[in-house]
Each structure stands twice: as structure tokens, then as C-alpha cells.
C-alpha positions in Angstrom: 114.1 48.5 -37.5 114.2 45.0 -39.3 111.1 43.3 -39.6 111.4 39.8 -38.0 107.9 38.6 -38.3 107.4 35.3 -40.2 103.8 36.5 -40.8 105.3 39.0 -43.2 106.8 36.6 -45.6 104.7 35.2 -48.7 102.7 32.6 -47.3 104.6 29.5 -49.1 107.9 30.9 -47.8 106.4 31.4 -44.3 105.3 27.8 -44.2 108.4 26.4 -45.3 110.3 28.7 -43.0 108.3 27.4 -40.0 108.5 24.0 -40.8 112.4 24.3 -41.1 112.6 26.2 -37.9 110.7 23.7 -36.2 113.0 20.9 -37.4 115.9 22.8 -36.3 114.6 23.3 -32.9 113.5 19.5 -32.5 117.1 18.7 -33.3 118.4 21.1 -30.7 119.4 23.9 -32.8 117.4 27.0 -32.1 117.8 29.9 -34.5 117.1 33.8 -34.1 115.1 35.3 -37.2 116.6 38.8 -37.6 114.9 40.2 -40.7 112.2 39.1 -42.9 110.7 41.8 -45.0 112.5 45.0 -45.8 111.2 48.4 -47.2 113.0 50.4 -49.8 114.3 52.8 -47.3 115.5 50.0 -45.2 117.3 48.3 -48.0 118.9 51.5 -49.2 120.2 52.2 -45.6 121.8 48.7 -45.5 123.4 49.2 -48.9 124.8 52.7 -47.8 126.5 50.9 -44.9 130.2 50.5 -45.7 129.7 52.8 -48.7 128.5 56.4 -47.4 127.9 55.3 -43.7 130.1 53.6 -41.2 130.2 50.0 -41.0 131.2 47.1 -43.2 129.4 46.1 -46.4 126.6 43.6 -45.7 124.8 43.7 -49.0 125.2 44.5 -52.7 121.4 45.1 -53.3 119.9 48.3 -53.4 116.1 49.0 -52.9 114.2 46.8 -55.3 117.2 44.4 -55.8 116.6 42.2 -52.4 114.5 39.1 -52.2 113.4 40.5 -48.7 111.5 43.3 -50.5 109.3 40.6 -52.4 108.9 38.7 -49.1 110.8 35.6 -50.3 113.9 35.9 -47.9 114.7 35.7 -44.3 118.0 36.1 -42.2 118.9 34.1 -39.2 121.5 33.1 -36.9 121.9 29.8 -34.7 121.4 30.4 -31.1 124.4 28.7 -29.1 123.7 28.8 -25.4 121.0 31.2 -25.9 123.2 33.7 -27.8 123.5 34.2 -31.7 126.4 33.1 -33.3 127.4 35.7 -35.4 130.9 34.5 -36.0 129.7 32.0 -38.6 132.1 29.3 -37.3 129.6 26.9 -35.1 128.9 23.7 -37.1 125.3 24.2 -36.4 125.2 26.7 -39.2 125.7 24.0 -41.9 123.2 21.7 -40.2 120.6 24.4 -40.1 121.3 25.5 -43.8 120.8 21.6 -44.8 117.4 21.6 -43.3 116.4 24.9 -44.7 117.7 23.7 -48.3 115.6 20.4 -47.8 112.5 22.8 -47.3 113.2 24.4 -50.5 115.6 27.5 -49.7 118.7 28.6 -51.3 121.6 29.7 -48.8 123.2 32.8 -49.4 126.6 31.2 -48.3 126.7 29.0 -51.3 126.6 32.2 -53.6 129.9 32.5 -55.6 130.2 36.4 -55.7 128.8 37.7 -52.4 128.5 35.1 -49.5 125.6 35.9 -47.1 125.9 33.3 -44.4 122.4 34.5 -42.5 120.4 34.7 -45.5 117.9 32.1 -47.0 115.5 32.6 -50.0 112.8 30.8 -51.8 112.7 32.0 -55.4 110.9 29.2 -57.3 113.8 29.1 -59.6 113.1 32.5 -60.7 115.5 35.4 -61.2 115.0 38.7 -59.3 114.0 40.3 -62.5 111.0 38.2 -62.6 109.8 39.5 -59.6 110.8 43.1 -60.4 108.3 42.8 -63.2 105.4 41.7 -60.8 106.0 37.9 -61.0 104.4 35.9 -58.2 105.9 32.6 -56.6 
């Protein structure tokens, strides 16, 4: 089961996420956090989805290749009338993203190769390889 606890994020990422979420809520745009930290096993299970397991492909990252595993990323969805908007069509998506970007996050929807609308990460400008070698935010 995906970890949804903001306390399990890197302290700097946690603080920025809490501030962004509070700003979203104050603007009348509540969000549902669906994932923070992922174990190697959870990451590999997601990677298998749409490849060796049923479902659509939701990630191109194997174990060790996701910022979730370094506690630097979270996935979330806008709540519309109390329910998550999985379609990605509600205008609050872009408003929420602007708030998260203002708080130092990158938005997965802005990626060129594999867009992940619910994904937000804070990397400090470092590539994944920096964290794979033990680098710190």
C-alpha cells in the first residue's frame, strides 16, 4: 500500500508540501495525497504494471530510479466536490501546480518524455544520479 504520510518525506520537502497544501486549501482547492515514500518492492510493482502485470503503464522508474524512494516526491490529486479528479481535466490542476512550483517543486506534467500529472518533486536541481550516489538535499 502506498505511503501517504507527509512525515515520511525529507524534512525540507515535507515543510514545502505542507505550506503548498495549506495555500491550496486556503484558496478552496483541497488535495488528496496518494503517495509519498515508496519501497523498492512497491516501485518495482508499479513498474511491472502495464508490462508484466495488468493495467496501464504509470511509471518508467524501476527500484532506485524514483524520487519517491529518496523521500523527495509526492503524488496528489485535486478534490472536486470531495472526490479526487483522476481525469486531469479540472482547471484546479494547473492552479495547484502553480502553487507547488512556487514552493520549489517540479511538476511531472511539465516533463517532455513521460508526463505524470499527479507527481511533484523537489530535487534541489540535482539529477537522480546524485541521490543514487548518496547525495543529500
